[in-house]
N, C-alpha and C positions, 0 to 999 in steps of 0.2 A: 503494499500499499505506497503510495506517494505521501510526502507530508503536504502536499497539496490537499489531500482528501483528510489527513489528520486536523488540519486546520479547520476546515469545515466542518468536521465533527464537533471538534473541540467548541466553535463558537455556536453551532446548534444546541450543545449540552447546556448551555446557559439558561434555555427556555424554563420558565419557573411563572407560577401564578402567584407568589409573593410581591409585595411592594415595598421594598426596602430601600434604604438609602445607605450608602457607604461613604465616610467622611473622610479627607485626608489633607493635613495642613502641613505645610513647610514653613519652618522658622529661620530666622538668623540668630545665633547665638554670639552676641558681642560684648567687648569690656565696654568702659566708661568711654573709650575714644572711638567705638563703633567697630573695633577690630574684631574678626571673628576667631571663635576659639579654634585651636589648632587641632590636628587630628590625632595625634598621640594623647593630646587631654580627653576628647571627647569618647575615643574608644575606652579609656581605661574608665571612665566614668560609667559608661554602659555596660562594662564587664561588673563594675563595684555594686551598681545599682539591681542590675539584672539580678547578679545572686542573691542579693540581698532580699529582694520580692519572690523569688524561686520562679523567675521566667525562664524561656527557653531562648539561650542565646546564640544569634546565627553568626558566623565565622567566614570572611573571605579573606584569602591569602594569608592565614593566620591570626587575622585581625579580628575583634569583637565589633562587628559594625551595626549589630540590632538585637532586639530580642522580642518574644511574643508572649502575651500573658493569655491569651485566648478571647479578650475583649478588644484589645489593641495591640498593635506592633508598632515598634520605632524603627528608624534607620536612618542613615545619613547619606546624603546625596554628594556630587562631585568635590563640593568645597565646603563640607560639613554643616550643609543645610540640615537643620534637625527635623524629622518628619514623624508625625503619627498618622497610621492607618488605622481606621476604627472599624472593627466589623460591622456589617450591616445590619440596622435595625430600622424599623416600620415605625417606632417611635422615637421622634426627635429628643425627648426628655433623658431618655435613655442615651441618647449618642452624646446629650450634654454633660451627663454624670460622668459618662466614661472619659470626656475631655478634662473635667474638672479634677477627677483623681489623678489623671496624668501630669496635670500643669501642678498639682499641690505636691507631688512627689518631686518633681523635677527644678522648680523655680528655687527652692531653697539648697538643693545641691548646686546649681549654678552660681546662686548668690555668694556661697561659700568660697567660691574660686574667683569671685568677682566679675563674675558674667551675668548677663539678664537675656530674657528671650524676647525675641520682639517678631513681628510680622511686617511684610512689605513686598510689592511687587518686583521690586530689585533693592538689592543692599543699599543702605542709605550712603554711605561713603562712596560706593559707585556711582549711583544716581547724582549725587551733588558733585562729582566730579574731584573730589579729594584724593581717590586712588582710582586706578584703572583695573580691570579684570586680570590683567598679567601681573599685578601687585599679590594676587590671591593664589595662594599654592593649592594643587589638586590632592584629594585623596590619593594613597599610593596603591590604586587599585589597577591591573592591567586595563579592566574595561573604561576607565576614565582616560587613561593615556592613550588608548586606540580611539576614543571617541574624539579627544582633543585634537589628535592628528588629522583625522578625516573632515572635521568642522572647520579646520584652518585652511581647506580648500574647496569645502561646499559651500560657503556663504560668509557674511560679514559679521555675525553676532554669536558665532558659537562659543566663544570665550564668556560672551555676557551671560548665555543660556547656563552653561554649567556652573560658573563662579559666582554668578552674582543674583540669580533669579529665584522666585520662591512663589508657589502657587498655592490655592485651595481647591480641592477637586471633589465633586460629588459623582457618585456611581447609581446608576438607576437600573431597575431589572426590566427584561422583556419576556413577554409570554410567547411569541413567534415570531416568524422571519418577518410577516407584516407589521407586528407590533412595534420589531426594532426598526425596520426602514420608517416607520411613520414618525417614531418618537425621534431619531436622528434628524429626519428632514427638518421637523418643527424646532428642534434645539438648535441646530445649526443657522437657521434662519432668525432667531431670537438671539442669536448668540454675540453679536455686536452691542445688544441691549444688556446683556448679564455682564458682559465685560466691563460696560463703563460703571454699572452699578456696583461692581466689585474692585473698582480702582482703589489701590491705596498705595500712594505716592508720597515721598518725604517732602519734596517740594514741588508747589502748583505749578510752576513755569518750567521745570527741568525738561530737557529732553537729550537724545542720545546723538552721538556723534554721526553727521552724515544726514539727520533728520531735524533740521533746526525750526520746522515750521509744523513738527508735529508734538505737542505738549502732553499727549494723552494715551493710553495703553502703551506704557513703554515696555512691558513685558510681552504684551502680543506682537509689537513691533520687533524684539527680539527673535522671537519664535520665528517668526516670519523671516527674517535673515539669517534663518541657521542652515538650511537645505531643503531646497524644492522638493526633493523625493521622497521627504518621509513628514513633512509639516502642511500645515494649512488644512484645508477641508478634505474629508476623507474621499480618494478618487472615485468618481463615479457615482457618488452618492446622490445626485439630482438626477440621473439617467433614469428613464423607463426599464423595468427590469432588474434594478440593483436589489441584491440579496445575500443570501449567505455565501454563493458560489462569488460573486464578485468582490465581495470582502475578501474571503479565502484568498483570490487570485492577487488582489492588490498587496496583500500582506505577504504571499508567497515570493512577489517579485520585487518587493522593497529591499533596496541594498541593505545589508546587514552590518558593514563596519567591522563586527567582530563577532566570533562563535565561541559560547559558552557551553562547555560539553563537560560533564564528569567532573564540575570545580574548575575546569582549566579554560583561560581565554586564550583564543589566538586572532590575530589580525586578518581579514578576509577582505579589507577595503570595499568595493562597489559589487562584490557578489553578491547574490540573493539566495535564498534557499533552493531555488531552482537550479541555479548554477551548481551549489553545493551536492545537490542529490546527482546531477550529471557526472560530476566528478568524484562520484563516491567518497566525498569526505563525511557526509551523512548519508545512510543507505536506506533506500526504499524499502527494503525487507527487513529491517531491525525488528527482531523481536522483545526487545527489552521496553515493556509498556511504560515503567516508569521514565526511562531516558526519552523516550518519544515525546511524552506530555512536557518534560523539562524543555526540550527542545522546542517544541510549539510553543510554550510559555515565553522563551527567549526571543524567538523570531518574531510573536506580536509584541514583545517589549521594545523591538527597536524602530517602530513606527512612532512616531512623534506628533500625529494629528491633533487636532484642535478638540476631537473626540476619538478617544480609544475603544475600540470593539474588542473585548475580552469574552468572558461569560457575563459580561454585564455593559453598560454604555459608560463611559468613563469620560465627564465633562470636565475640560482642561484649560477654561477661558479665563478663570477668576486669579486674581492676584491674591497672593496670601494675605489674608485678615484677620483680626481678634475673633474670639469664637462667639462673640454676641452676633457678629455680623455674618459668621459662616453660617449660626444658626438659623438665620432669617432666611439667607441664601436657600438653606438645605427645605426650609419651609415653601420658599416660593418653587424649587424645583417640583418638590413634592406635589404642590397644588396644580401643577401644571401638567407633569407628564403623567400623573396617577389619575387625572381627571378626563373621561371622555368626554364631556362636553366642552374643557377648554382647549383640546387639542383640536376637537372639530372647529370650535369658534377661529383658533389662529390658522389653521389650514384653510378657512375659507375666507379669512381676511387677508391673508397673506399669499393666496395661490399664485398671484403673479413672480412671487419670487421664487423663480423656478431655476436659477443657475448659482452656482457657487460665486461667479463675478458679482454677481447683485450684492449679494452678502458681503463679499471683501469690498466693495464699493463702499458700503455703510460703515464698514469697519475703520476704512481710510478717511471718512468724513469725520468720525467722531475720533480719530486720532488727531484730526487737526482742531476741531470745535467742541470736543467733549459734549456734556450733556445738551448744549445748543445746537448739535449738528443736525440737519434736516435728511431724515433718511427715508424710509419707507411712508409712500403716499402722501406726502408733504409735513409729515409729522417731525418732530424732534425727538431724539434718544429720550430726552426726560418725558415726554408725553407717552411715549412707548413704554417707558419703565414704570410709569402710573399705572397704565391699561394692565401690563402683566401682574402688578400688584392688586389692582382691583379684581382680576380673574382668579388670582390664587387666593384671595382674601388674606393677605400678608400686610402686615403694617410694616413699611420699610424704615420708619423713623425708630421706631420701640421694638422691644422683644416680642417676639410673637412663640 
């Protein structure tokens, strides 16, 4: 069996009648000067805290880089961004309690070392120009070394993405192929609105090098400048006939950069899974089910689209924000994707937004003009945000 078929089966296996939400928030851990914690410091703390609470600690290249408790997992990103990934729950109050438990544990640990845990779409010292991404060391993982090498030739903002960006991600369930494609299309269309609602900047008028007229959505600008082969909107997702097979084909043919197999990472440059099968670096007839599953998950992980499809839809357009705002965001997403009426309303209202290019135009307008950008049907981003909140019955100004 080809890995193309494995990817198809993996995505289809995500079908469920549950209506859960997963929440991930990446944080920066900084000292009084805004400098990030070092890899050696944070891995030592992960081992110490993980052992103290009896968590399952995960290692990469011999380094303790995360742990899992059953209700949440923590991990570190390329330049020691500190991520919590909360297990899926349908009740947002449970998600909140899990996060509060996590932050109550870690804030004193970091404070004792002279650090604090903060959120933002871009590391403040980089956003304000005090330092550049090149001043920030990468974690000593082969994965990040290979990605850094590749992104230096694929676009202009790979260093910013890896070293200085942080996000809030929400994952949602799908019950069928039709349900996945429907939710994905609606979410992609409203994603420019979601992105500006979740913007988290250190300075109001800050910009990125090369984009002096764009003062908003810096993190999305960064991602759009990383690598067109694996970023932006999911390939073909606005086409008729889009479904599991098209998703699997796109993933199967996305350049992998690296291959992680049996705990060892090797650089494969722009080869994709199809190439690796043809060259018999990974074998279509491999009968080790666990290995096949791990390889499929690795292949899926190397696509960095605004919406990543695994056994759920991962929404990746929001900046890293404080928990209060993240919970309102979760409530907003829940009120849209798990409401038949709201999905139908948005499909009807936005039926003419039928190409990814039209959504990208809205993003670029918001990058220039923020909430006042005129996007769909002559309405501003702010007006559309109010409309989404009304549909989902979410009070964006207060806790929900």
